[in-house]
C-alpha positions in Angstrom: -23.5 5.2 4.3 -20.1 5.4 6.2 -17.2 3.4 4.9 -16.2 0.3 6.8 -13.4 0.4 9.3 -11.7 -2.4 11.3 -12.2 -2.5 15.1 -9.2 -0.3 15.7 -10.6 2.5 13.5 -8.0 2.0 10.8 -9.0 2.6 7.2 -6.9 -0.1 5.5 -5.3 -3.4 6.2 -2.0 -2.9 4.3 -0.3 0.0 6.1 2.2 -2.0 8.2 3.1 -4.4 5.3 3.5 -1.4 3.0 5.9 0.3 5.4 7.9 -3.0 5.8 8.1 -3.7 2.1 9.2 -0.1 1.3 11.9 -0.3 4.0 13.0 -3.8 2.7 13.5 -2.3 -0.7 15.3 0.8 0.7 12.7 3.2 -0.8 11.5 6.5 0.6 7.9 7.4 0.1 9.0 9.7 -2.7 11.0 7.0 -4.3 8.1 4.6 -4.2 5.8 7.2 -5.7 8.2 7.8 -8.5 8.4 4.0 -9.3 4.6 3.8 -9.3 4.3 6.8 -11.6 6.9 5.4 -14.0 4.8 2.2 -14.1 1.7 4.2 -15.0 0.0 4.4 -11.6 -1.0 7.8 -10.4 0.0 7.7 -6.7 2.0 10.6 -5.3 3.9 10.7 -2.0 0.9 12.1 -0.1 -1.2 9.1 -1.1 1.5 6.8 0.3 1.8 8.8 3.5 -1.9 8.7 4.1 -2.1 4.9 3.4 0.8 4.2 5.7 -0.8 6.3 8.5 -4.2 4.7 8.0 -5.8 7.9 7.1 -6.9 6.7 3.6 -8.8 3.8 2.1 -6.9 1.8 -0.5 -8.5 0.9 -3.8 -8.1 -2.5 -5.5 -6.2 -0.8 -8.3 -3.8 0.7 -5.7 -3.3 -2.7 -4.1 -2.6 -4.2 -7.5 -0.1 -1.5 -8.3 1.8 -1.9 -5.0 1.9 -5.7 -5.4 3.2 -5.3 -8.9 6.0 -2.9 -7.8 7.1 -5.1 -4.9 6.6 -8.4 -6.6 4.2 -9.8 -4.1 0.6 -11.0 -4.3 -2.4 -8.8 -3.5 -3.3 -11.4 -0.9 0.1 -10.9 0.8 -0.6 -7.1 1.1 -4.0 -7.7 2.6 -3.6 -10.9 4.6 0.2 -10.9 5.3 0.7 -14.5 4.2 3.3 -15.3 1.6 2.5 -18.2 -0.8 3.8 -21.6 0.2 
């Protein structure tokens, strides 16, 4: 069974927000991967590149890890709405 894609053919919903958050925090993809690895999450630079370019599906664990690193909610990464 094929994995779901949104109408545009993208494989995840967080790519644009991930790029924006990474730039807001002045982090390169390599810097972000180092922070993730130091926090115990196994995500290297290539994983981040593939997520940001919509070439890779994102797991719930990866969404949780990214939310933890950036101090945002998982909902924000997926939906783009900050809590009120």
